[in-house]
PLY file of the C-alpha trace (Angstrom):
ply
format ascii 1.0
element vertex 383
property float x
property float y
property float z
element edge 382
property int vertex1
property int vertex2
end_header
-23.16 -3.25 -6.77
-22.71 -6.88 -6.00
-23.12 -7.45 -2.28
-23.52 -10.28 0.16
-24.25 -10.25 3.85
-21.71 -12.01 6.02
-23.71 -13.32 8.95
-20.71 -13.43 11.25
-20.55 -10.01 12.90
-17.43 -8.25 14.08
-16.41 -7.67 17.67
-17.47 -4.51 19.40
-14.97 -1.74 19.94
-13.99 1.76 18.93
-11.06 3.21 17.08
-8.67 5.38 18.99
-8.22 9.05 18.15
-10.83 11.70 18.72
-12.40 13.11 15.59
-11.34 10.32 13.23
-14.74 8.70 13.19
-16.84 11.88 13.11
-19.79 11.41 10.78
-19.14 7.70 10.17
-19.56 5.83 13.45
-20.56 6.42 17.05
-17.92 6.39 19.75
-18.86 2.82 20.65
-19.54 0.71 17.58
-21.90 -2.20 18.33
-21.33 -5.61 16.85
-23.21 -6.08 13.61
-23.23 -7.80 10.26
-20.52 -6.88 7.78
-21.56 -6.16 4.21
-19.13 -7.07 1.44
-19.19 -4.87 -1.66
-17.16 -5.28 -4.85
-15.97 -2.31 -6.89
-13.16 -1.43 -9.20
-10.48 0.61 -7.47
-11.26 3.55 -9.75
-14.92 3.22 -8.72
-14.06 4.09 -5.11
-13.58 7.81 -5.81
-16.92 8.66 -4.19
-15.97 7.13 -0.82
-12.71 9.02 -0.32
-13.73 10.38 3.11
-14.69 6.97 4.50
-11.60 5.47 2.87
-9.30 8.08 4.42
-10.84 7.54 7.87
-10.26 3.81 7.54
-6.62 4.41 6.54
-6.14 6.54 9.67
-7.29 3.76 11.99
-5.93 0.78 10.04
-4.40 -2.08 12.00
-1.34 -1.70 9.78
-1.12 1.67 8.00
-0.18 1.45 4.35
0.26 4.58 2.19
0.22 2.48 -0.99
-3.48 1.74 -0.52
-4.50 5.22 0.62
-6.69 7.26 -1.76
-3.84 9.64 -2.64
-1.77 6.77 -4.06
-4.36 4.26 -5.26
-6.73 6.65 -7.05
-3.84 8.42 -8.77
-2.58 5.02 -9.94
-6.03 3.97 -11.17
-6.30 7.22 -13.12
-2.89 7.11 -14.80
-1.59 3.52 -14.87
-3.03 0.70 -16.98
-2.07 -1.99 -14.44
-4.42 -0.44 -11.86
-7.45 0.17 -14.11
-9.36 -3.04 -13.38
-8.12 -3.80 -9.87
-10.98 -5.06 -7.70
-11.51 -3.50 -4.29
-13.29 -5.68 -1.74
-15.01 -3.21 0.59
-16.25 -4.29 4.02
-18.93 -2.08 5.55
-20.36 -2.25 9.05
-23.99 -1.24 8.84
-26.44 -1.20 5.95
-26.25 1.10 2.93
-29.14 3.21 4.23
-27.78 3.61 7.75
-26.31 7.08 8.36
-23.67 5.76 10.77
-22.31 2.93 8.67
-18.54 2.90 8.29
-15.92 1.33 6.10
-13.97 -1.28 8.09
-11.97 -2.96 5.35
-10.50 -2.37 1.89
-8.68 -5.26 0.20
-7.41 -4.62 -3.35
-7.28 -7.86 -5.37
-6.68 -9.02 -8.89
-10.02 -9.46 -10.69
-11.25 -13.04 -10.85
-12.48 -13.21 -14.42
-12.01 -16.05 -16.87
-12.26 -19.82 -16.66
-8.73 -20.63 -15.55
-8.23 -18.45 -12.47
-6.58 -19.24 -9.13
-8.73 -20.83 -6.47
-7.77 -18.15 -3.97
-8.32 -14.42 -4.08
-4.93 -12.85 -4.80
-4.13 -9.55 -3.13
-3.06 -6.97 -5.69
0.67 -6.49 -6.16
2.69 -4.29 -8.49
6.30 -3.10 -8.69
5.17 0.31 -7.42
3.59 -1.17 -4.28
6.27 -1.93 -1.70
3.81 -3.02 1.01
0.71 -5.08 0.17
-1.07 -4.93 3.55
-4.81 -4.23 3.02
-6.52 -1.57 5.10
-8.41 -3.24 7.95
-9.96 -1.46 10.92
-7.78 -2.23 13.93
-10.85 -3.32 15.94
-12.54 -5.26 13.13
-9.68 -6.86 11.18
-10.46 -10.46 12.13
-14.18 -9.98 11.52
-13.52 -8.55 8.05
-11.34 -11.50 7.04
-13.90 -13.90 8.46
-16.60 -12.19 6.37
-14.51 -12.36 3.19
-13.73 -16.04 3.66
-17.27 -17.04 4.69
-18.76 -19.21 1.92
-21.49 -17.36 0.05
-23.00 -16.78 -3.34
-20.77 -13.88 -4.37
-19.07 -15.25 -7.47
-16.19 -12.79 -7.42
-15.03 -13.86 -3.97
-15.86 -17.55 -4.04
-12.78 -19.64 -3.69
-10.50 -21.47 -1.33
-8.85 -18.60 0.46
-7.06 -15.28 0.31
-3.41 -14.60 -0.54
-1.93 -11.32 0.71
1.24 -10.40 -1.19
4.30 -8.56 0.15
3.12 -8.06 3.72
5.23 -7.63 6.86
5.40 -11.18 8.22
6.20 -9.89 11.72
3.68 -7.05 11.65
0.39 -6.63 13.55
-1.73 -7.55 10.53
-0.21 -11.01 10.06
-0.27 -11.62 13.83
-3.98 -10.76 14.04
-4.91 -12.89 11.03
-2.98 -15.88 12.32
-4.97 -15.63 15.57
-8.11 -15.66 13.44
-7.04 -18.92 11.79
-6.59 -20.59 15.18
-10.00 -19.42 16.36
-12.02 -20.44 13.31
-10.21 -23.50 12.03
-8.61 -21.80 9.05
-5.13 -22.62 7.85
-2.37 -20.08 7.34
0.89 -20.47 5.47
3.72 -17.95 5.22
6.20 -17.66 2.38
9.06 -15.19 2.87
10.00 -13.15 -0.17
13.43 -13.45 -1.73
14.62 -9.86 -1.76
16.88 -8.76 -4.59
17.74 -5.47 -2.86
21.38 -5.08 -1.91
22.03 -4.40 1.79
22.81 -0.80 2.60
26.25 0.09 3.91
26.39 0.98 7.62
26.04 4.62 8.60
29.67 5.00 9.63
30.76 4.25 6.04
28.74 7.25 4.84
30.59 9.78 7.00
33.73 9.87 4.80
31.52 10.61 1.80
29.84 13.44 3.66
33.19 14.90 4.70
34.40 14.74 1.10
31.33 16.67 -0.06
31.79 19.25 2.71
35.26 19.95 1.36
33.59 21.07 -1.88
31.30 23.58 -0.17
28.32 24.12 2.08
26.15 20.98 2.46
22.47 21.48 3.36
19.43 19.25 3.81
16.28 20.94 2.49
12.79 19.47 3.02
9.65 20.94 1.52
7.00 22.07 4.00
4.42 23.50 1.60
2.50 22.06 -1.33
4.19 24.41 -3.80
7.62 23.58 -2.35
6.90 19.86 -2.55
5.81 20.18 -6.18
8.97 22.10 -7.10
11.22 19.61 -5.29
9.56 16.70 -7.12
10.27 18.38 -10.46
13.92 18.86 -9.49
14.23 15.16 -8.63
12.56 14.15 -11.90
14.96 16.34 -13.88
17.93 14.96 -11.93
16.85 11.39 -12.64
16.36 12.21 -16.33
19.99 13.34 -16.61
21.47 10.17 -15.13
21.96 6.49 -15.83
18.24 5.65 -15.72
17.59 8.02 -18.60
20.39 6.42 -20.63
18.65 3.08 -20.09
15.29 4.54 -21.12
13.85 4.01 -17.64
13.61 7.58 -16.31
10.19 8.60 -15.02
10.01 11.63 -17.34
10.35 9.28 -20.33
6.96 7.70 -19.58
3.99 10.08 -19.74
1.75 7.79 -17.67
4.39 7.26 -15.01
5.21 10.93 -14.60
1.51 11.84 -14.49
0.99 9.30 -11.74
4.01 10.45 -9.73
2.94 14.07 -9.82
-0.64 13.28 -8.83
0.44 10.81 -6.16
2.91 13.15 -4.46
0.31 15.94 -4.45
-2.37 13.66 -3.03
-0.20 12.16 -0.31
1.37 15.53 0.41
-2.03 16.95 1.38
-2.32 14.38 4.18
1.37 14.61 5.17
2.16 11.17 3.80
4.87 12.35 1.41
8.31 13.61 2.42
10.50 15.17 -0.30
14.08 16.13 0.52
16.97 17.63 -1.43
20.69 17.65 -0.65
22.17 21.01 -1.60
25.84 21.70 -2.25
26.46 25.46 -2.31
22.69 25.90 -2.70
22.56 23.62 -5.77
20.67 20.29 -5.56
22.91 17.24 -6.01
20.56 14.52 -4.69
16.88 14.06 -3.93
14.53 11.55 -2.36
10.77 11.00 -2.33
9.69 9.08 0.78
6.05 8.12 1.33
4.38 7.14 4.58
4.38 8.65 8.04
5.05 7.40 11.54
8.09 5.28 12.36
8.45 3.92 8.81
8.61 5.49 5.40
9.38 4.00 1.98
11.95 5.39 -0.43
9.83 5.61 -3.57
12.28 7.47 -5.79
15.83 8.72 -5.35
18.16 10.52 -7.74
21.60 12.15 -7.72
23.69 14.33 -9.99
26.07 12.31 -12.12
28.87 14.84 -11.58
29.00 13.91 -7.87
27.94 10.27 -8.14
31.34 8.96 -7.02
30.78 10.57 -3.59
27.37 8.93 -3.11
25.27 12.06 -2.48
22.06 10.02 -2.32
23.47 7.87 0.49
24.59 11.02 2.29
21.10 12.51 1.85
19.39 9.47 3.39
21.83 9.51 6.31
21.10 13.19 6.94
17.35 12.55 6.74
17.78 9.82 9.35
19.76 12.20 11.53
17.03 14.84 11.23
14.35 12.31 12.27
16.14 9.57 14.27
12.90 7.84 15.28
12.02 7.08 11.66
13.31 4.34 9.39
13.38 4.75 5.62
12.81 1.43 3.86
13.68 0.32 0.36
11.28 -1.65 -1.88
12.55 -5.01 -0.60
12.03 -4.07 3.04
15.68 -3.38 3.85
16.51 -0.17 5.68
17.86 2.59 3.47
18.54 4.59 6.63
18.47 3.26 10.15
18.75 -0.35 11.20
15.16 -1.64 11.23
14.34 -3.92 8.32
11.00 -5.54 7.43
10.60 -9.21 6.55
8.20 -9.23 3.60
6.40 -12.25 2.22
3.05 -13.79 1.30
0.30 -14.94 3.68
-2.19 -17.55 2.43
-5.40 -17.95 4.44
-7.81 -20.75 3.60
-10.41 -23.09 5.03
-8.17 -26.07 4.26
-11.07 -28.24 3.11
-10.39 -31.64 1.60
-10.44 -31.72 -2.20
-12.99 -34.40 -2.97
-14.14 -35.00 -6.57
-17.44 -33.32 -5.69
-15.55 -30.24 -4.47
-13.43 -30.11 -7.61
-16.54 -30.28 -9.80
-18.13 -27.49 -7.80
-15.07 -25.32 -8.18
-15.05 -25.93 -11.94
-18.70 -24.81 -12.14
-17.89 -21.70 -10.10
-14.97 -20.88 -12.41
-17.25 -21.23 -15.44
-19.77 -18.83 -13.87
-17.00 -16.34 -13.18
-15.84 -16.54 -16.80
-19.30 -15.38 -17.90
-19.36 -12.45 -15.49
-17.64 -9.12 -16.08
-17.35 -6.41 -13.49
-18.58 -3.08 -14.97
-15.95 -0.40 -15.34
-16.15 2.73 -13.23
-18.56 5.19 -14.75
-20.30 2.60 -16.93
-24.01 3.01 -17.29
0 1
1 2
2 3
3 4
4 5
5 6
6 7
7 8
8 9
9 10
10 11
11 12
12 13
13 14
14 15
15 16
16 17
17 18
18 19
19 20
20 21
21 22
22 23
23 24
24 25
25 26
26 27
27 28
28 29
29 30
30 31
31 32
32 33
33 34
34 35
35 36
36 37
37 38
38 39
39 40
40 41
41 42
42 43
43 44
44 45
45 46
46 47
47 48
48 49
49 50
50 51
51 52
52 53
53 54
54 55
55 56
56 57
57 58
58 59
59 60
60 61
61 62
62 63
63 64
64 65
65 66
66 67
67 68
68 69
69 70
70 71
71 72
72 73
73 74
74 75
75 76
76 77
77 78
78 79
79 80
80 81
81 82
82 83
83 84
84 85
85 86
86 87
87 88
88 89
89 90
90 91
91 92
92 93
93 94
94 95
95 96
96 97
97 98
98 99
99 100
100 101
101 102
102 103
103 104
104 105
105 106
106 107
107 108
108 109
109 110
110 111
111 112
112 113
113 114
114 115
115 116
116 117
117 118
118 119
119 120
120 121
121 122
122 123
123 124
124 125
125 126
126 127
127 128
128 129
129 130
130 131
131 132
132 133
133 134
134 135
135 136
136 137
137 138
138 139
139 140
140 141
141 142
142 143
143 144
144 145
145 146
146 147
147 148
148 149
149 150
150 151
151 152
152 153
153 154
154 155
155 156
156 157
157 158
158 159
159 160
160 161
161 162
162 163
163 164
164 165
165 166
166 167
167 168
168 169
169 170
170 171
171 172
172 173
173 174
174 175
175 176
176 177
177 178
178 179
179 180
180 181
181 182
182 183
183 184
184 185
185 186
186 187
187 188
188 189
189 190
190 191
191 192
192 193
193 194
194 195
195 196
196 197
197 198
198 199
199 200
200 201
201 202
202 203
203 204
204 205
205 206
206 207
207 208
208 209
209 210
210 211
211 212
212 213
213 214
214 215
215 216
216 217
217 218
218 219
219 220
220 221
221 222
222 223
223 224
224 225
225 226
226 227
227 228
228 229
229 230
230 231
231 232
232 233
233 234
234 235
235 236
236 237
237 238
238 239
239 240
240 241
241 242
242 243
243 244
244 245
245 246
246 247
247 248
248 249
249 250
250 251
251 252
252 253
253 254
254 255
255 256
256 257
257 258
258 259
259 260
260 261
261 262
262 263
263 264
264 265
265 266
266 267
267 268
268 269
269 270
270 271
271 272
272 273
273 274
274 275
275 276
276 277
277 278
278 279
279 280
280 281
281 282
282 283
283 284
284 285
285 286
286 287
287 288
288 289
289 290
290 291
291 292
292 293
293 294
294 295
295 296
296 297
297 298
298 299
299 300
300 301
301 302
302 303
303 304
304 305
305 306
306 307
307 308
308 309
309 310
310 311
311 312
312 313
313 314
314 315
315 316
316 317
317 318
318 319
319 320
320 321
321 322
322 323
323 324
324 325
325 326
326 327
327 328
328 329
329 330
330 331
331 332
332 333
333 334
334 335
335 336
336 337
337 338
338 339
339 340
340 341
341 342
342 343
343 344
344 345
345 346
346 347
347 348
348 349
349 350
350 351
351 352
352 353
353 354
354 355
355 356
356 357
357 358
358 359
359 360
360 361
361 362
362 363
363 364
364 365
365 366
366 367
367 368
368 369
369 370
370 371
371 372
372 373
373 374
374 375
375 376
376 377
377 378
378 379
379 380
380 381
381 382
């Protein structure tokens, strides 16, 4: 694998949570050089344990870049096949206690006419683009990635992180890094096309109207088999509605449905997937797949029976899920709250050295782009 040594070591510290680091790092991790490794996302299947441990102690948790989501996407979806993962390791490859302290998925930088900056990977299925960075090493990882070196795949004039929480701990930490090391940071809020959700009190009349039709129950799967069955019910419900008529139902795309099934199984094993059904007289009339744990989850897929669509059963379902877990907010793709009141301001963060563009610099960048155009990252499993 292509590697470089970043001579600027990370700060000392340890991740919180007993048992998370077992087998990967001592309780107190000394400062040391950070090694940058480049792989395809699909090529990270053999580091799932280290990857999962990093996700558990990430400065900003992100289920979209956990193994359960990302590896399932790389296996089933063409858009994820050649995604480059920048891996930051603390400790050498032969050291038994080395640990993964950063994973930054990016678009591959191949071809002559490519952006100067590394572009964090984004896709319509990824609602949050925050990379996984160790909470005690985040600034050191970014410093290592942006340190000038001879690694052709990461040479450039900065790093652009797409669709990140502009008020979150990740952006705050990286902006502190820019002040400390003379980097420049620019923020660009995203223009969300998601319609605001109606307040909770407007959902109550819909719920009362449904109750008049029979017994209304919220059912959440607690087992792997129950989760799998609930996912199939939601897929069938979606396939009988307006999305199917438009040719956009998940079941109408073999790759998409394969990914969804694998993703929900993978995230379900680590309790990162919540699947709920709204039952009317024991019959499902709405369903929701929410991924993520902690105070925030993301509504990945929702569906409702057309026969009851006028009474908004999906909105009622989300309100009941909020009532069952009042400390959690369910977010939509654009960052607006589907249940609860807490929204997220998403946007892009551009980090760079801000160097002057002299003719000599421009010529050097052109040479670097030409070198990149002659280099191809081997696919996972290639000899």
